[in-house]
C-alpha positions in Angstrom: 78.3 131.8 97.5 79.3 128.1 96.4 80.9 126.0 98.9 84.7 125.4 98.5 85.6 121.8 96.8 86.8 119.6 99.4 88.7 116.3 99.2 89.9 113.6 101.2 93.4 112.9 102.9 93.5 109.5 101.1 93.2 111.4 97.8 95.6 114.5 98.7 97.7 111.7 99.5 97.9 110.0 96.6 98.2 112.9 94.3 101.0 114.1 96.7 102.9 110.9 95.9 102.4 110.9 92.1 103.9 114.5 92.1 107.0 113.3 94.4 107.7 110.3 92.1 107.5 112.3 89.4 109.9 114.7 90.8 112.3 111.9 92.1 111.7 112.4 95.8 111.1 109.9 98.4 108.4 109.7 100.7 107.8 112.8 102.7 109.0 111.8 106.5 107.8 114.2 109.6 109.4 114.5 112.8 106.9 113.1 115.8 106.3 116.5 116.7 105.1 117.4 113.3 103.0 113.9 113.3 101.2 114.5 116.7 100.6 117.9 115.5 98.7 116.7 112.7 96.7 114.4 114.5 95.8 116.7 117.4 92.2 117.4 116.4 91.8 113.1 116.2 93.5 113.0 120.1 91.2 115.8 121.2 88.3 114.2 119.8 89.1 110.9 121.2 89.9 112.4 125.0 87.1 113.7 124.8 85.3 110.5 124.3 87.3 109.1 127.7 90.4 107.7 125.5 93.8 108.1 127.1 97.1 109.1 125.3 98.1 105.4 125.5 95.4 103.8 123.8 95.4 106.5 121.2 99.2 105.5 120.6 98.5 101.8 120.9 95.4 102.1 118.3 98.3 104.2 115.8 101.2 101.4 116.4 98.9 98.9 115.8 97.6 100.2 112.5 100.7 101.6 111.0 104.5 101.5 111.4 104.8 104.6 113.5 106.1 103.6 116.9 104.4 106.5 119.3 103.9 105.9 122.9 101.1 108.0 124.8 103.7 109.9 126.8 104.8 111.5 123.1 101.1 112.3 122.7 101.0 114.4 125.7 104.0 116.1 124.9 103.6 117.2 121.2 99.7 117.6 121.4 98.9 121.0 120.0 96.1 122.4 121.8 93.3 124.2 120.0 94.5 127.8 120.2 98.1 126.3 118.8 96.5 125.0 116.1 94.6 128.3 115.1 97.6 129.9 115.2 99.4 127.8 112.4 95.8 128.5 110.3 96.2 132.3 110.5 
């Protein structure tokens, strides 16, 4: 059986940006809860490596325009069980 074709997020974002522009739509916006849910895999991995939620939030603030706190990461973090529910 062939493996499904995989694409990096950067390529998916380029395609989405082009399609939204063609459709006359602005950038897709995410509420904080949805954003933290999307990065919960990375948060889980970083926590296992000893990083605190505030350290993770600091990296996000330094590398993007997203203003987030460690408390928001803790509040909106989606557990592995919650993430699996969305896949079904």
